[in-house]
C-alpha positions as CSV (number, residue, x, y, z in Angstrom):
1,X,-6.2,-9.1,-10.8
2,X,-3.6,-6.5,-11.6
3,X,0.0,-8.0,-11.9
4,X,3.1,-5.8,-10.9
5,X,4.8,-7.4,-14.3
6,X,2.0,-5.3,-16.7
7,X,4.2,-2.5,-18.6
8,X,2.4,0.7,-17.3
9,X,5.0,2.7,-19.2
10,X,3.7,1.6,-22.7
11,X,1.1,4.7,-22.5
12,X,1.1,7.9,-23.2
13,X,-2.1,8.9,-22.7
14,X,-5.4,7.5,-21.4
15,X,-8.4,6.6,-23.1
16,X,-11.3,8.9,-22.9
17,X,-13.7,5.7,-21.1
18,X,-11.4,6.1,-18.3
19,X,-12.3,9.8,-17.2
20,X,-15.7,8.8,-16.9
21,X,-14.9,6.9,-14.0
22,X,-13.1,9.6,-12.2
23,X,-14.8,12.1,-9.6
24,X,-12.3,15.0,-9.2
25,X,-13.2,16.6,-5.8
26,X,-11.5,19.4,-4.3
27,X,-8.5,17.0,-3.0
28,X,-9.0,13.2,-4.2
29,X,-9.5,12.1,-7.6
30,X,-12.0,9.2,-6.7
31,X,-12.5,6.2,-8.8
32,X,-16.1,5.0,-9.3
33,X,-15.1,2.3,-11.8
34,X,-13.9,-1.4,-10.6
35,X,-12.5,-1.5,-7.3
36,X,-10.3,-4.7,-5.8
37,X,-9.0,-4.0,-2.4
38,X,-9.6,-0.7,-2.3
39,X,-7.6,-0.4,-5.7
40,X,-9.2,1.3,-8.5
41,X,-8.9,-1.1,-11.6
42,X,-9.4,-0.5,-15.6
43,X,-9.6,-2.9,-18.6
44,X,-6.9,-1.4,-21.0
45,X,-6.2,-3.6,-24.2
46,X,-7.3,-6.7,-22.8
47,X,-5.7,-6.5,-19.9
48,X,-6.5,-5.2,-16.0
49,X,-4.5,-2.2,-14.8
50,X,-4.5,-0.5,-11.4
51,X,-6.1,2.8,-12.0
52,X,-3.3,4.9,-9.9
53,X,-0.2,3.2,-11.8
54,X,-1.4,3.9,-14.9
55,X,-2.0,7.9,-14.1
56,X,1.4,8.1,-12.5
57,X,3.1,6.5,-15.4
58,X,1.2,8.8,-17.9
59,X,1.3,12.0,-16.4
60,X,4.0,12.5,-13.9
61,X,7.0,9.6,-14.5
62,X,7.5,6.7,-16.0
63,X,7.6,3.8,-13.5
64,X,10.9,2.2,-12.1
65,X,11.2,-1.6,-12.0
66,X,9.7,-2.8,-8.5
67,X,8.6,0.3,-7.3
68,X,5.6,0.8,-5.7
69,X,3.0,4.2,-5.6
70,X,2.2,5.4,-2.4
71,X,-0.8,7.5,-1.8
72,X,0.0,10.3,0.5
73,X,-3.5,11.3,0.9
74,X,-4.0,7.6,2.5
75,X,-6.7,6.9,0.2
76,X,-6.4,3.7,-2.1
77,X,-9.1,4.6,-4.9
78,X,-7.6,8.3,-5.3
79,X,-5.9,8.5,-8.4
80,X,-4.9,12.3,-8.3
81,X,-1.3,12.4,-9.8
82,X,-0.4,15.2,-6.8
83,X,-1.2,12.6,-4.1
84,X,1.1,9.7,-5.7
85,X,4.6,9.0,-5.0
86,X,6.8,6.3,-6.2
87,X,8.6,4.6,-3.7
88,X,10.4,1.2,-3.0
89,X,8.6,-1.6,-1.0
90,X,10.7,-1.1,1.9
91,X,9.4,2.6,2.3
92,X,6.0,1.4,1.1
93,X,5.5,-0.9,4.0
94,X,7.0,1.6,6.7
95,X,4.8,4.3,5.6
96,X,1.6,2.1,5.7
97,X,2.5,0.2,9.4
98,X,3.2,3.9,10.7
99,X,-0.1,5.0,9.5
100,X,-2.0,2.2,10.5
101,X,-1.4,1.0,13.5
102,X,0.4,3.7,15.6
103,X,3.4,6.7,15.1
104,X,5.7,5.4,17.8
105,X,8.3,3.1,16.4
106,X,8.9,1.9,20.1
107,X,5.7,0.3,20.7
108,X,3.6,-2.5,18.7
109,X,0.5,-1.9,17.3
110,X,-1.2,-3.0,20.5
111,X,0.8,-0.3,22.6
112,X,3.2,-2.7,24.2
113,X,7.0,-1.5,24.4
114,X,9.5,-3.7,22.0
115,X,11.7,-5.2,24.2
116,X,13.4,-7.5,21.9
117,X,14.0,-6.8,18.0
118,X,14.7,-10.1,15.2
119,X,18.1,-11.2,15.4
120,X,20.1,-10.3,12.1
121,X,17.6,-7.0,11.4
122,X,19.1,-4.0,11.4
123,X,18.8,-1.7,14.0
124,X,15.6,0.5,13.8
125,X,14.1,-1.9,11.5
126,X,10.6,-2.1,10.6
127,X,10.4,-5.7,11.9
128,X,10.4,-6.2,15.8
129,X,9.0,-8.7,18.0
130,X,6.6,-7.8,20.9
131,X,7.4,-10.3,23.9
132,X,4.0,-9.7,25.7
133,X,1.9,-10.4,22.3
134,X,4.2,-13.1,21.9
135,X,3.8,-14.8,25.4
136,X,-0.2,-13.5,25.2
137,X,-0.4,-16.1,22.0
138,X,1.8,-18.7,23.3
139,X,-0.8,-18.8,26.6
140,X,-3.8,-18.7,24.2
141,X,-2.7,-22.0,21.9
142,X,-1.9,-23.7,25.3
143,X,-5.5,-23.0,26.8
144,X,-7.2,-24.1,23.6
145,X,-5.0,-27.5,23.4
146,X,-6.3,-27.8,27.0
147,X,-9.5,-27.2,26.0
C-alpha cells in the first residue's frame, strides 16, 4: 500500500507505461490499473505510488509536507490534474464529510439536529456530538446486554 512518506516530488515526468492505464474521458481521467480503496496505484522504482499524487506533483505543483489531494470531481480513481487540489487534512476531511453525508452543518448524517458540541472543540468544528444518536446507541447496547 502507498505511504504518505513517499517522495512524489522526486519525479519530473511519468513513464510511457503509466499512460496505458489512463482513460481520458470528456471529464475525468480514469485509472484502469491497480486500485485500492478506490484510489489508483502505480509501481514506480519498486514502490507503490498513488496515481493522483504522482500526476499532481508532476503536472501541477510540488507537494507540500503533510498535504492531501482532494478530488474535486469526487471520483477517487480520477487523475485529471484539473480535478485535483492540494489541501490540508482538516479541509479534505471537512469536504469529504459534507459531500458524503449532508450539506447542512447543523445536522448529523442521520438528519438529527446537533444539540451538543464536544467540549474543547472550536465553534463551528466538524467534530460534533449528536445526543439523539448517542442515546440510540446506548439503548441498543443495553438491550443487547439484557437479551
